[in-house]
NUKELUM-17480 format. One record per atom (N, C-alpha, C, O, CB): z, x, y; residue in one letter. Coordinates in steps of 0.001 Angstrom, whole numbers, plus 500000, padded with zeros to 6 digits. Atoms other than C-alpha are relative to their C-alpha. Glycine has a CB too. Layout:
N
ZXYA ...
This chain:
320
499136501003499632M 937180735149234852M 501065499557499704M 501716499109500647M 499647499292499971M 498465499951500212G 940396734687232977G 499867498355500362G 498908497673500722G 501137501224501151G 499515501321499848V 942375731361233186V 499158499094500995V 499009497898500741V 501414500096500453V 500096500569498797F 940892730461236511F 498618499119499778F 498308498278500623F 500002501135501211F 500962501083500167V 937841728692235111V 500583499004499420V 499951497990499124V 498869500306499293V 499739501890500821Y 939924725945233473Y 500410499662500991Y 500349498433500958Y 501179499456498598Y 499101500773499378L 941841725298236466L 498826498689500619L 499253497536500685L 500948501020501235L 500669501111499298P 938705723150238161P 499931498554498823P 499516497410499006P 498302500638500516P 500349501360500809L 938944721072234842L 501220499109499765L 501108498233498907L 499376500332498518L 498805500375499552V 942619719941235781V 500385499850501362V 501347499118501594V 500728500715499539V 499384500343498869L 942863720182239495L 499358498261500520L 499940497597501376L 499655501355501116L 499731501314499533P 941306716684239805P 501301499279500247P 501427498552501233P 499443499329499249P 498624500370500099L 944802715750239215L 500560499609501373L 501181498625501774L 500797501133499393L 499179499604498683T 945703716970242526T 499315499006501112T 499693499052502282T 499816501819500464T 500684500997498899A 943285714061244298A 501073498408499639A 500954497314500191A 497800499751499562A 500324502033500223L 945060710848242591L 501315499723501013L 501318498504501180L 500341498974497714L 499284500327499001P 948200710831245345P 499178499666501248P 499770499068502146P 500894500994500188P 500378500159498909I 945563710687247869I 498993498588499594I 498679497744500433I 499395501403500622I 500851501328500087A 943415707916246362A 500648498577499855A 500053497509499998A 499127500119498821A 499247501206499320R 946263705480246560R 500636499719501403R 500548498582501868R 500959499832499304R 500101499697499142L 947391706430249466L 498970499822501449L 499219499472502602L 500155500699499512L 501424500222499174A 944133706304251286A 500103498644500409A 500016498233501566A 498536500218499109A 500292501726499687E 944143702520250926E 500570499522500845E 499947498921501721E 500289499029499065E 499237499988499042Q 946998702163252765Q 500200500632500863Q 501133500082501449Q 500672499938499799Q 499865499129498778H 946989704744255495H 498735499937500882H 498746499819502107H 500268501499499581H 501466499929499375L 943217704842256252L 499285499154500378L 499509498109499768L 499231500435499400L 500829501034499707H 940660702851257864H 499450500086498793H 499480501183498236H 499115500043501192H 501034499895501293P 938440701881254685P 498958500386499831P 498325500365498776P 499695499168499525P 501672499317499858R 935327703454255921R 500784501505499901R 500616502119498848R 498790499606501912R 499478498648500478S 937395706868256285S 500304499960498806S 499791500942498270S 501085500510500626S 499694499785501337A 938827706157252686A 498880500314499049A 498860501016498037A 500656498909499558A 501102499911501122T 935532705738251305T 499209500867499876T 498572501068498841T 499243499145499945T 500409498276499806R 934226709121252632R 500282500680499966R 499664501733500129R 499727500586500573R 499276498548500110L 936945711040252132L 500230499855498297L 500243500878497613L 501738500200501115L 499991500100501407L 937300709915248618L 499159500316499168L 499482501063498245L 500154499079499698L 501272499744500306A 933537709861247631A 499678501505499929A 499081502078499018A 499194499326500933A 500638498632499948V 933240713440249096V 501141501008499000V 500825501975498306V 499848500570501854V 498856499162500563V 936547714855247676V 499672499878498259V 499658500856497512V 501717499274500542V 500776500282501570G 935234713278244009G 499213500428499384G 499322500667498182G 499492499167499763G 501212499194499822T 932078714742244384T 500390501204499513T 500282501549498336T 499455500111501397T 499895498832500205L 933122717896244765L 500972500641498897L 500632501659498293L 500208500366501102L 498996500012501193L 936082718010242278L 498979499738498610L 499015500496497641L 501293498611500235L 500675500369501374A 933569716295239589A 498829501628499883A 498926502350498891A 498922498018500175A 500851498781499905L 930647719443240590L 500763500943499367L 500482501059498174L 499606500455501407L 499076498814500205C 933268722334240185C 500374499514498596C 500008500305497726C 501351500225501163C 499559499846501571S 934568721163236861S 498850500126498892S 498834500712497810S 500858498682499571S 501044499633501215T 931140720665235407T 499077501369499884T 498420501606498871T 498961498886500007T 500304498910499769L 929942724118236833L 501009501087499017L 500743502233498654L 500053500070501497L 499172498888500856C 932818725620234769C 499724499245498174C 499832500028497230C 502179500021500686C 500090500266501227L 932211723525231513L 498405500695499588L 498253501229498489L 500249498354499809L 501303499108500058A 928297725040231945A 500283501180499940A 499416501857499389A 499097499923501043A 499930498347499804L 929927728653232590L 500597500338498764L 500387501425498226L 500947500636501341L 499665499755501605L 931928727963229052L 499057499681499029L 499128500042497854L 501137499239499541L 500837500212501035M 929131726653227612M 499090501062499740M 498564501033498627M 499344498884500183M 500849498910500401V 926930730138228044V 500776500572499436V 500361500820498304V 499323500770500853V 499854499405501491V 929372731890226268V 500159499630498735V 500071500384497766V 500756500568499923V 500066500432501366G 929721729827223613G 498891499823499296G 498796499845498069G 500526498995499876G 501499499933500871T 926024729487223050T 499720501112499489T 499069501242498452T 498756499741500743T 500040499047500720A 926343732814222753A 500167500378499010A 499312501100498498A 500279500429500227A 498865499780501459Q 928979733033219530Q 498761499623499221Q 498434500420498341Q 501733498760499683Q 500623500601501294L 926124730622217686L 498814500798499663L 498015501104500548L 499568498454500151L 500943499217500559P 923835732542215633P 498735499518499985P 498659498317499724P 500313500301498848P 501154500707499840G 920325731966215994G 499580499818501486G 498444499450501786G 500167498737499339G 500149500705498857N 920710731348219528N 499093500752500887N 499010501951500621N 501272499720500608N 501244499288499251P 917744732308222324P 500783501110500799P 500142502092501172P 499023498883501123P 499732499075498758L 919915734269224605L 499516501404499481L 498981501728498421L 501710500035500507L 499916498177500210P 919844738138224862P 500881500510499126P 502039500130499296P 500436500824501264P 498743499800500954D 921748739740221976D 501109500453501052D 502222499973500837D 499740501255498687D 498986499483499271G 923770741427224692G 500504498832500978G 500541498852502209G 499513501287500728G 499476501065499194W 925129738301225708W 501262499500499348W 502079498712499823W 498975498874500180W 499053500446501223S 927353737988222591S 501012501685499925S 501927501753499104S 498772499516498154S 499313498891499862D 928783741844223454D 501224499681500474D 501388498764501279D 499396500894500740D 498664500257499937P 932513742164223426P 500185499681502053P 500645498714502660P 500954501617499146P 500116500843498556E 932122742008227308E 499759499307500502E 500015499224501703E 499727500065500621E 500110501445499533V 931058738886227509V 501151499465499238V 501971498844499915V 498528499204499672V 498886501140500946R 933496737294224856R 501323500344500893R 501839499361501425R 500320500474497877R 498855499612498750N 936477739072227193N 499945499228500955N 500993498713501345N 499902501315500697N 499953500735498636A 935300737286230118A 500793498733500192A 501385498430501228A 498672499644500367A 499159500973500219V 936877734264228865V 500873500306499205V 500670501334498559V 499516499004499661V 499374500416501042P 939794733306226756P 499672499584499379P 498604499005499574P 500635499561499974P 500680500699501006Y 939434732129223825Y 498401499751499892Y 498123498653499412Y 500580498844500040Y 501558500136499652D 935440732364224337D 499666499329499139D 498992498332499400D 499091501135500081D 500988500754500860E 934547731314220996E 500303498853499610E 499457498195499005E 499678500569498930E 499839501097500363K 936499728465220532K 499755498772501338K 499153497702501243K 501340500114499342K 500718500485498939A 936157727275224031A 498691499652500704A 498289498684501350A 500283500426500446A 502048499992499859G 932346727995224531G 499862499004499218G 499488497948499729G 498833501487499313G 500706500883501056I 931684726150221679I 500440498880499946I 499645498273499228I 500022500398498742I 499181501095499889V 933911723099222121V 499197499568501697V 498758498467502029V 501954500473499862V 500831500597498696A 932299723164225825A 498694499695499987A 498119499048500863A 499998500825501053A 501523500716500131I 928843722727224417I 499909498484500032I 499185497716500667I 499313500377498601I 500159501635500026G 929865719338223254G 500689499176500901G 500438497971500911G 500408499444498764G 499655500820498918V 931762718192226023V 499040499891501042V 498808498812501588V 501143500409500532V 500910499888498649L 929297719303228734L 498890498788499473L 498787497779500171L 499165501873500336L 501049500769500626A 926487717424226594A 500333498383499966A 499454497531500099A 499799500581498524A 499487501084499477A 928731714425226885A 500023499522501241A 499796498356501564A 500916500006499755A 499454500394498811V 929623714605230141V 498236499545500687V 498021498523501339V 501107501463500853V 500977500239499437L 925696715080230987L 499437498750499457L 498827498043500259L 499263501033499980L 500236501234500580G 924994712202228646G 500353498901500918G 499522498148501426G 500706499887498769G 499652501595499426A 927050709449230337A 499630500257501342A 499205499253501915A 501731499351499893A 500559500237498800C 926158710779233737C 498259499088500059C 498014498055500682C 499995501557500593C 501288500146500637G 922265710450232386G 499984498284499890G 499079497549500285G 499906500921498411G 500566501630500157W 923030706678231428W 500421499328500920W 500027498181501132W 500387499172498793W 499318501026499057T 925269705768234205T 498744499880501225T 498478498781501713T 501732500659500672T 501079500206499206A 922212706697236646A 498959499105499298A 498500498170499953A 499450501290500391A 501268500894500541Y 919651705024234636Y 500542498657499968Y 499691497841500322Y 499393500414498436Y 499487501327499979R 921690701898234360R 499934499470501067R 499685498274501222R 501147499854499645R 499964500795498931H 921927701590237618H 498546500040500713H 498292498967501260H 501161500447500896H 501401500010500102V 918407702261238310V 499404498539499430V 498714497717500034V 499611501214499060V 500903501140500730R 917323699634235889R 500805498829500367R 500266497736500193R 499794500135498235R 499510501422499762L 919830697067236977L 499522499534501449L 499275498408501881L 501672499924499882L 501015500188498532R 918303697387240357R 498871499274500053R 498614498243500673R 499418501221500499R 501240500722500451V 915090696807239009V 500122498532499617V 499494497686500253V 499453500692498838V 500205501284500649R 915807693721236945R 500648499470501507R 499759499148502296R 500861499621498268R 499453500973498802A 917833692133239962A 498948499745500846A 498876498692501480A 501180500589500902A 501094500003498790G 914879692732242079G 498679499195499634G 497947498619500439G 499524501599500375G 501011500978500061R 912339691053239811R 500747498687499512R 500015497722499291R 498791500468499031R 499458501253500443A 915022688324238679A 499912499515501327A 499789498290501314A 501450499946499250A 500104500603498337L 914842687677242714L 498640499444500394L 498342498401500976L 500275501251501176L 501277500280499560S 911609687643243157S 499330498414498961S 498610497480499317S 499061501643499740S 500947501094500973A 910523685223240063A 500763498914500336A 500101497882500231A 499879500212498179A 498960500818499540A 913667683101241290A 499169499125500958A 498265499743501522A 501262500813500669A 500172500773499507P 912798679896243103P 501214500326501205P 502408500322500907P 499883498915499115P 498729499571498964S 914841680900246591S 499587499361501292S 498380499132501370S 500237501796500261S 500235500073498455V 914892679867250408V 500296501240500459V 501147501848499810V 500843498958500787V 500004498349499413T 914838683154252146T 499613499599501743T 498610499137502286T 498394501282499017T 499932499992498679S 915930683226255732S 500557501672500565S 501547502361500318S 501021498695500381S 499916498130499684G 915590686903257305G 500384500867498566G 499529501125497719G 501563500454501331G 499762499132501112D 917616689027254646D 500686498996498792D 500913499323497627D 501024501313500508D 499085500665500752V 919436686237253233V 499390498954498762V 499048497853499193V 500829499260501037V 500780500873500931A 917894684502249783A 501279499399499458A 502338499948499152A 498914500769498840A 499109500764500315L 919601681553248875L 499304499234498666L 498229498633498661L 500428499159501249L 500368500174501675L 919364680789244858L 500459498709499675L 501677498539499734L 500768501116498900L 499393501199500662P 919516677093243448P 500495500374498696P 499749500609497746P 499022498846499850P 499262499255501123D 922023678269240977D 501417498894499914D 502088498937500945D 500413501912500499D 498709500163500406P 925156676224239618P 501352500771500162P 502450500560500678P 499835499931498974P 498648498948499773E 927294678954239373E 500172500785501314E 499125501329501667E 499973501186498906E 499720499481499062P 928891680472242508P 500040501509499765P 500876502040499034P 501034499419500425P 499909498609499607Y 928177683958243255Y 499300500524501022Y 498405499781501424Y 499721500722499076Y 500568499678498923A 927058686233246124A 500292501639499705A 501351502241499527A 500605499210501369A 499586498472499756Y 926237689898246102Y 498841500743500650Y 497772500133500640Y 500389500788498574Y 500833499256499135A 924263692721248243A 499368500962498838A 499983501785498159A 500858500784501313A 501487499297500471L 920702694053246561L 499814501100500545L 499208500868501591L 498731499281500314L 500734498784499155P 919938697319247851P 498598500244499951P 498062499876498906P 500495501270499617P 501214500111500374G 916586697978248286G 499333500542501844G 499944500740502894G 499672498194499216G 501355500286498554N 913214698300251250N 499332498906500451N 498144498992500761N 498745500636499825N 498497499997499326P 914609696273252446P 501071499251498972P 500817498741497881P 499983499086501599P 498522500434500786G 918203695165251197G 499885498526500343G 499477498051501403G 501664500794500668G 499958501489500089R 918560691559250372R 501764499447499919R 502731500065499474R 499029499543498477R 498568500592500295V 921708689460250419V 500149498518499320V 499902497475499925V 500751499922501385V 500603501026501433V 921623687017247176V 501262499096500421V 502323499578500816V 499981500812497887V 498692500879499792V 923895683641247645V 499541499161499157V 498342498883499179V 500458499368501449V 500433501382500763S 923844680859245146S 500268498877500935S 500947499058501946S 500861499705498563S 500135501634499431T 923558677154246400T 501569499563499704T 502276499030500559T 498648498811498955T 498607500315500442A 926941676705244350A 500982500637501101A 501952500028501553A 500299500624498456A 499060499132499335M 928456679640246528M 500532499436501270M 501676499249501684M 499385501286500270M 500257500821498547A 927175677978249888A 500836499143500296A 501453499097501360A 498818499244500135A 499520501449499529Q 928627674573249320Q 501827500170499577Q 502573499232499858Q 498976498467498905Q 498685499896499653C 932298676050248604C 500297500599501049C 501504500804501172C 500644500478499190C 499353499351498866L 932520677704251694L 499420498893501072L 498417498222500827L 499544501754500263L 500766500546498848D 932000675936255246D 499422500897501002D 499676502101500968D 500796499146500696D 500841499116499188A 929809677196257963A 500441501393500648A 499742502404500573A 499610499223501020A 499359498542500099R 931795680002258981R 500416500803499012R 500228502013499140R 500932500050500532R 499662499419501128E 933148680907255772E 499049500779499508E 499128501949499132E 500361499187499149E 501024498916500494R 929692681588254829R 499409500991500942R 498786502009500641R 498857499348499429R 500431498506498851R 928989683577258220R 500563501265499568R 499982502334499752R 500674499897501695R 499089498988500368A 931763685728256760A 499493500264498988A 498818501264499233A 501333499786499899A 500645499541501230L 930483686169253411L 498618500740500153L 498256501742499535L 499810498813499126L 501407499270500249I 926981686913254296I 500463501274500988I 500098502342500494I 498346498982500567I 499607498533499087A 928377689772257161A 500766500609499244A 500891501797499542A 500779499924501443A 499871498866500437H 930088691026254724H 499430500589498685H 499894501588498136H 501099500082500041H 501161499348500880E 927329691560252093E 499006500755500968E 498233501672500689E 499122498796499110E 501244498992499090R 925265692835254919R 500899501300500389R 500355502381500614R 499269499112501777R 498996498429499615A 928183695580255740A 499620500650498555A 499607501869498724A 502244499780500273A 500514499284500922H 927011696663252176H 499050500704500034H 498971501827499536H 499830499505499273H 501345499675500325L 923677696963252624L 500080501253501230L 499922502442500954L 498723498558500148L 499755498910499263A 924297698756256082A 500686501356499898A 500360502519500137A 500417499576500715A 499384498052500714G 927001701248254676G 499789500724499130G 500534501676498896G 501150500315499564G 500374499422501098R 925001702198251785R 501143499840499035R 501285500602498078R 499597501357500248R 498811500022501210H 927828701405249769H 499902500171498646H 500898500435497972H 500590498887499928H 500426500070501070H 925898701350246741H 499883501830499628H 499929502248498471H 498666498990500053H 500073498724500091R 925567705292247400R 501401500454499542R 501505500809498367R 499519500573501257R 498631499569500290Y 929411706206247437Y 500447499433499022Y 501447500066498685Y 500878499848500929Y 499582500372500791L 930023703951244628L 499357500439498864L 499989500463497808L 500137498978500198L 500951499304501162L 927159705472242373L 500959501598499795L 501207502088498693L 497942500294500726L 499747498743500039A 928773708899243404A 501600500009499535A 502174501028499149A 499619500678501401A 498663500035500407A 932183707870242612A 500163499662498418A 501195499821497768A 500719498968500884A 499826500595501622Q 931175706393238889Q 499342501402499509Q 499858501810498469Q 498960498232499430Q 500641498736500543L 929066709709238268L 501314501324499905L 501454502143498997L 498577500454501204L 498680498673500070A 932355712240239090A 500785499176498713A 501140499802497714A 501355500241501897A 498670500497500770A 934667709652237154A 499192500325498389A 499808500310497323A 500580497929500417A 500990499925501522R 931461710319234150R 500656501572499625R 501080501991498549R 497706499991500274R 499928498692500310A 932087713888234833A 501138500403499502A 501008501132498519A 499734500710500944A 498975499707500156N 935770714273234650N 501189498891499860N 502008498931500779N 500064500791500851N 498893500880500188P 938251711455233473P 500969499960500912P 501433498843501141P 500577500217498928P 498717500052499137F 940990712382235904F 499505499426500869F 500306498548501191F 500734501181500465F 500133500622499429L 938970711102238323L 499832498466500334L 499500497940501396L 499626500507500085L 500434501801499987L 938667707247237548L 501161499696500819L 500939498488500906L 499983498925498268L 499043500339499313P 941569706726239544P 499300500107501555P 499650499274502391P 501273500897499628P 500771499922498768L 939358707690242601L 499066499088499995L 498768498467501015L 499413501211500252L 501150500830500102R 936516705702240966R 500381498805500422R 499406498210500881R 499416499914498728R 499576500899500261T 938716702717241205T 500363499674501890T 499926498775502608T 501085500188498719T 500006499807498385A 939906703582244996A 498954499736500947A 499123499078501973A 500209501233500287A 501091500333499520V 936490703603246003V 499308498942500053V 498718498770501119V 499470500544499706V 499970500850499945A 935643700609244997A 500307498663500811A 499628497721501221A 500209500244499465A 499440500992499220F 938246698747246635F 499908500356501746F 500165499616502696F 501538499855499437F 499910499457498554S 937866700790249807S 498415499080500512S 498203498253501398S 499971502167500091S 501350500786499528T 934164699639249878T 500187498447500461T 499900497908501530T 498917499978498713T 499779501647499444E 935119695949249780E 500808499979501404E 500319499410502381E 501031498995498784E 499728500194499006R 937617696461252242R 499241500179501292R 499270499338502190R 500814500437499923R 501302499393499001W 934913698317254590W 499594498443500255W 500000497789501216W 498484501230499104W 501154501010499792A 932616695338254190A 500930498745500398A 500269497853500928A 498923499724498513A 498992500947499547D 935882692861254918D 499983500402501345D 499248499635501968D 501430500040499305D 499651499132498660E 936685694968258301E 498707499518500986E 498718498857502025E 500021501964499670E 501732500755499253E 932645694281259347E 499971498762500256E 499773498266501365E 498606499995499050E 500224501386499579A 932642690929258724A 501327499550501048A 501144498787501997A 499890498993498541A 498532500559498857A 936160690238260741A 499256500430501193A 499107499650502134A 501911500966499879A 500566499667498673R 934415692095263279R 498680499019500508R 498647498400501571R 499535501571499899R 501222501070500273A 931271690058262928A 499872498639500467A 499028498089501175A 499882499775498702A 499604501511499751V 932892686664262905V 500801499963501239V 500708499030502036V 500879499331498774V 499305500566499158G 935367687317265196G 501213499405499767G 501907499100500737G 499371499312500445G 498859500405500458D 938190686043263108D 500348500465498622D 499718500170497607D 500011498694500093D 499614499599501411R 940168687794260392R 500492498972499195R 500326499029497977R 500987501008499981R 499643501134500734R 941576684741259354R 499172499182498947R 499493498560497935R 500305499225500870R 501197500817500683V 938518683318258166V 499063501115499034V 498278500729498167V 498923499235501358V 500337499055501052V 937403686294256361V 500847499777498765V 500483499497497623V 500167501418500493V 499272499977501096A 940367686310254593A 499989498565499264A 500055498624498037A 501346500470500384A 500125501012500837V 940155682560253612V 498854500140499485V 498830499777498309V 500176498830500489V 501295500004500703A 936477683183252909A 500050501072498295A 499548500829497197A 498795500726501332A 500013499320501498V 937240685957250130V 501116499262499081V 500826498930497931V 500398501765500084V 499527501150501005G 939890683866248657G 499434499219499382G 499384499189498153G 500618499268500359G 500790501503500886K 937908680666248071K 498839500968499276K 498533500608498139K 499045498356501351K 500988499659501046A 935057683192246839A 500094500600498664A 499370500778497684A 499289500698500493A 499044499283501180A 937437684767244742A 500226498808499097A 499577498841498052A 501618500703500577A 499796501090500804L 938744681316243244L 498865499469499136L 498898499242497927L 500430499033500794L 501187500687500527F 935147679902242927F 499014500848499184F 498186500161498585F 499273499413501122F 501304499784500377S 932736682390241553S 500516500677498842S 501590501248498653S 498976500752500992S 499913499967501326H 932010682847238096H 499039501230499638H 498467501625500653H 499625498594499362H 501333499080500657R 929428685601236113R 498813499138500909R 498839497976501314R 499727499828497828R 501145500306499020A 926145685402238132A 499039500364498607A 499368500982497595A 499829501110501724A 501352499638501262P 922553685512235825P 500091501591499734P 500318502436500600P 498068499623500701P 499862498767500496D 922557688577233664D 499166500831501210D 500029501484501796D 499422500107498398D 500888499161499138A 919872690432236192A 500820500205501005A 500646501232501662A 498664499432500454A 499216499521498613S 922477690273238923S 501150500146499729S 501721500898500518S 500017499141501189S 499030499314500117V 925485690533237396V 500573501167499582V 501776501396499705V 500328499561499728V 499893498709500661G 925200693908235724G 499993500883501231G 500813501778501437G 498798500330498898G 499764499377498695F 924393695067239086F 501248499786501200F 501591500661501995F 498859499686500575F 499036500459499290A 927069693280240924A 501220500804499699A 501975501548500324A 500139498632499788A 498708499491500598A 929471694174238911A 500245502007499861A 501253502710499931A 499943499184498297A 500163498627499568F 928256697835239012F 500474500644501016F 501143501677501037F 499002500216500136F 500088499217498720A 928128698367242457A 501361499051500512A 501628499113501712A 498273499916501023A 498813500650499246A 931312696123243071A 499560499403501530A 500133499632502595A 501230501206500179A 500362500549498777T 929455694242245618T 500755498619500208T 501402498461501243T 498468499853500050T 499530501391500358A 930631690712244748A 501621500032500867A 502522500840500638A 500087499768498005A 498877500489499825P 933397689315246650P 500849499233499049P 501665498542499659P 499831499428500874P 498660500459500897G 935630688027244037G 500264501168499454G 499866502267499840G 499862498819498804G 499194499309500508P 937700689524241643P 499806501579499459P 500694502427499377P 500313499227499184P 500208498804500129A 935793692455240608A 499694500806500852A 499504501980500533A 499394500116499350A 500081498799499327G 935255693941243711G 501069500387500301G 501074500912501415G 499316500038500985G 498209499549499578G 939506694752243695G 500865498927499827G 500541497778499526G 500331500443501681G 498787501250499867P 942689692856243857P 499945499480501378P 500111500049502457P 501683500550499739P 500568500622498754V 941714690147246094V 501492499588500940V 501347499170502089V 498911498475499523V 498924500199498988P 945602689684247488P 500151501106500980P 500676501048502092P 501296499815499334P 499819499017499566R 945479692621248405R 499110500406501792R 499427500962502843R 499661500754498725R 500823499784499029R 942508692516250565R 500479498957501316R 500432499052502542R 498519499785499401R 500296501291498649V 943293688879252006V 501462500733500713V 501468500403501899V 500154497595499409V 498628499517499288A 946941690676253216A 499552500875500712A 500107500963501807A 501185500557499193A 500555498462498951A 945022693879254750A 499613498993501456A 500085499212502572A 497972501184499135A 500706500513499433L 942934691198256421L 500926499092500919L 500458498898502041L 499074499515499176L 498825500995499629L 946069688796257483L 500834501328501062L 501488501021502059L 501119499264498243L 499272499506499075A 947446691981259035A 498661500493501386A 497518500085501595A 501006501324499182A 500709499509499173P 946306694043261964P 498700500876499842P 498470501333498722P 500768500497500546P 500785499355500450V 943412695816262321V 500289502009499784V 500558502888500603V 498953499455500889V 499704498369500241P 943813699467260670P 499289500873500878P 498139500786501309P 499595500505498563P 500341498649499125P 943727702621262628P 498895500845499632P 498829501317498498P 501124500946499994P 501194499217500594T 940401704512262699T 500124501677499769T 499525502263498867T 498779499743501012T 499486499006500334R 942014707906263210R 500292500464498845R 500659499734497925R 500714500026500466R 499729499780501237L 942403710338260684L 501103500930500505L 501900501060499575L 498823500496499019L 499138498699499612W 944700713159262468W 500555499280501238W 499729498806502018W 499089501624500333W 499032499592501446P 947908712676262602P 499988498620499424P 499993497521499978P 501856500643500266P 499414501069500837P 948462710642259686P 501192499381500268P 502227499960500596P 500158500399498849P 498838500713499862S 950597707576259885S 501068500109499133S 501999499304499099S 499731498862500029S 499107500247501064S 952426708631257096S 500327501119499818S 499409501926499964S 499610499364498865S 499932498981500603A 954406711442255867A 499362500420498526A 498811501509498362A 501111500068500059A 500230500005500948H 953673710884252408H 498328500066500094H 497849501119499673H 500737499024499425H 501500499568499397A 949693710524253536A 499727501362500191A 498827501957499598A 499726499438501361A 500257498366499388A 950020714087255261A 500067500784498566A 499107501504498292A 501463500697501305A 500081499113500922L 951155715652251918L 499427499789498899L 499229500704498100L 500948500363499766L 501302500545500554A 948900713584250029A 498614500695499985A 498075501101498955A 499780498880500661A 500939499755499593A 946027714623251730A 500163502005500221A 499294502840499972A 499823498896501232A 499758498406500542L 947396718380251772L 499808500296498353L 499226501233497808L 501678500452500364L 500072499732501633V 947507718335248179V 498800500089499693V 498311501205499516V 500571498974499055V 501433500651499918A 944222716784247838A 499228501486500807A 498763502297500006A 499982498190501145A 500626499221499587T 942723719309250177T 499974501499499148T 498964502109498797T 500406499950501230T 499554498667500511A 944263722448248645A 499142500205498378A 498431501132497992A 501916499969499868A 500764499860501221G 943085721444245064G 498631500087499716G 498162500648498725G 500268499184499386G 501320499521499560T 939515721230246444T 499700501072499972T 499010501661499140T 499694499789501006T 500100498155499481A 939687724579248001A 499860500916498450A 498905501548497998A 501963500686501035A 499606499193500976V 941268726069244944V 498996499646498768V 498733500622498064V 501546499795499721V 500900499923500638S 938789724622242714S 498839500244499889S 498325500590498826S 500030499539499773S 501247499342499909A 935585725339244113A 500258501745500445A 499231502322500801A 499075499092501177A 499888499074499678L 936986728672244875L 500361500936498685L 500267502156498557L 500756499867501028L 500099499409501754S 937706729162240854S 498498499919499689S 497897500867499185S 500946498863498649S 501304500636500402S 934501727653240358S 498856501363500225S 498219501928499336S 499642498462501109S 500909498823499211L 932441730433242573L 500509501348499307L 499710502218498962L 500302500072501886L 499154498805500627N 934958733076241100N 499526500429498714N 499100501510498307N 501475499641499797N 500265500035501741A 934399732367237546A 497925500136499712A 497249500571498780A 500827497847499230A 501545500210500519A 930424731651238122A 499172501613500601A 498173502183500162A 499157498217500933A 500774498616500225V 929923735078239876V 500312501235499157V 499631502247498987V 499910500538501136V 499564499021500661T 932135736883237779T 499165499771498614T 498982500883498117T 501578500007499954T 500928500286501385L 929968735648234441L 498392500499500462L 497610501046499684L 500016498020499500L 501316499141499441V 926837736780236481V 499899500902499864V 498921501302499233V 499670500137501031V 499835498354499711Q 927782740150237105Q 499736500635498604Q 498873501411498193Q 501682500503500605Q 499897499209501437I 929153740682233443I 498281499578499218I 497781500439498494I 501701499192498839I 500966500667500885L 926022738814231911L 498566501240500372L 497917501979499632L 499732498001500551L 500827498735499624H 923725741083234027H 500061501169499397H 499131501547498684H 500198500365501147H 499399498996500394A 925657744105233260A 499379500255498261A 498732501182497774A 501636499683500265A 500281500076501796A 925240743137229189A 498673499784499866A 498403500014498687A 500777498706499075A 501002500063500675T 921370742347229324T 499137501011500473T 498941501304501652T 499516498801499983T 500991498743499937P 918952745191228729P 498905499731500882P 498262498681500917P 499373500390498601P 500958500180499320L 916697745943231129L 498383500307499194L 497338500145499824L 500368500821501164L 
């Protein structure tokens, strides 16, 4: 295994340049998918290597349930500094699994709470849109079967008819694109490896931009959507407890929680971003994509090599 087992723990740093450049040079749909896939792969590789280190570390603990052969010198020599790194990996992996479990639990709990709050609250429903009588201005997309767009009466009153159409189209785009899945994947990846936190932020912003572009296409006027985004951000406040937690977690609200609003407005006032992935529109973007691709590939190969090597060593060390 050697030092290669440690590479996937730091190789997520290679994805940081593409996290910012993807926002500037890719269509937000492409940026969301690319960053979510890269972040997920890098997080899985780093978690796998932590698990491999944990196996070696567990073998050093007295009274462990593993076969005695797993603590033989052949196993200890498979990983440099195995006694220290392996034992530390036990605590780190436990923290990673706990953080990811809590994130997944919170996601499910907030969806359930938001759904129950919507069912209990008096509302005017029209298709997939629920209008809640509330003096606080907010709007969010609630995934489910079927998904719902929830808008407060205060938010509806802040916008004119065309801007309301843009707002609803924006939230419907979140539901149609299954943006909550990309956001959850990015959140879990960042929990697994803190180096992926910038990717989580970039995915949250890209999903908002993706919804903005879909809303502009549905309304037929990019300026109307830009005005709606700006006004919604200006007037929006915190939503009720059951909804604000999910909206903040999923970054589906069109207000400040969804990303830097001025950048979104500026993008909507600019021409439609190109949908092509290749050739890249910038040499910097091409270089960043190459670095991220190389980092992901090396991380996957290092993880695979470490896993295969340790399995072979443990198999040889285990008495038949």
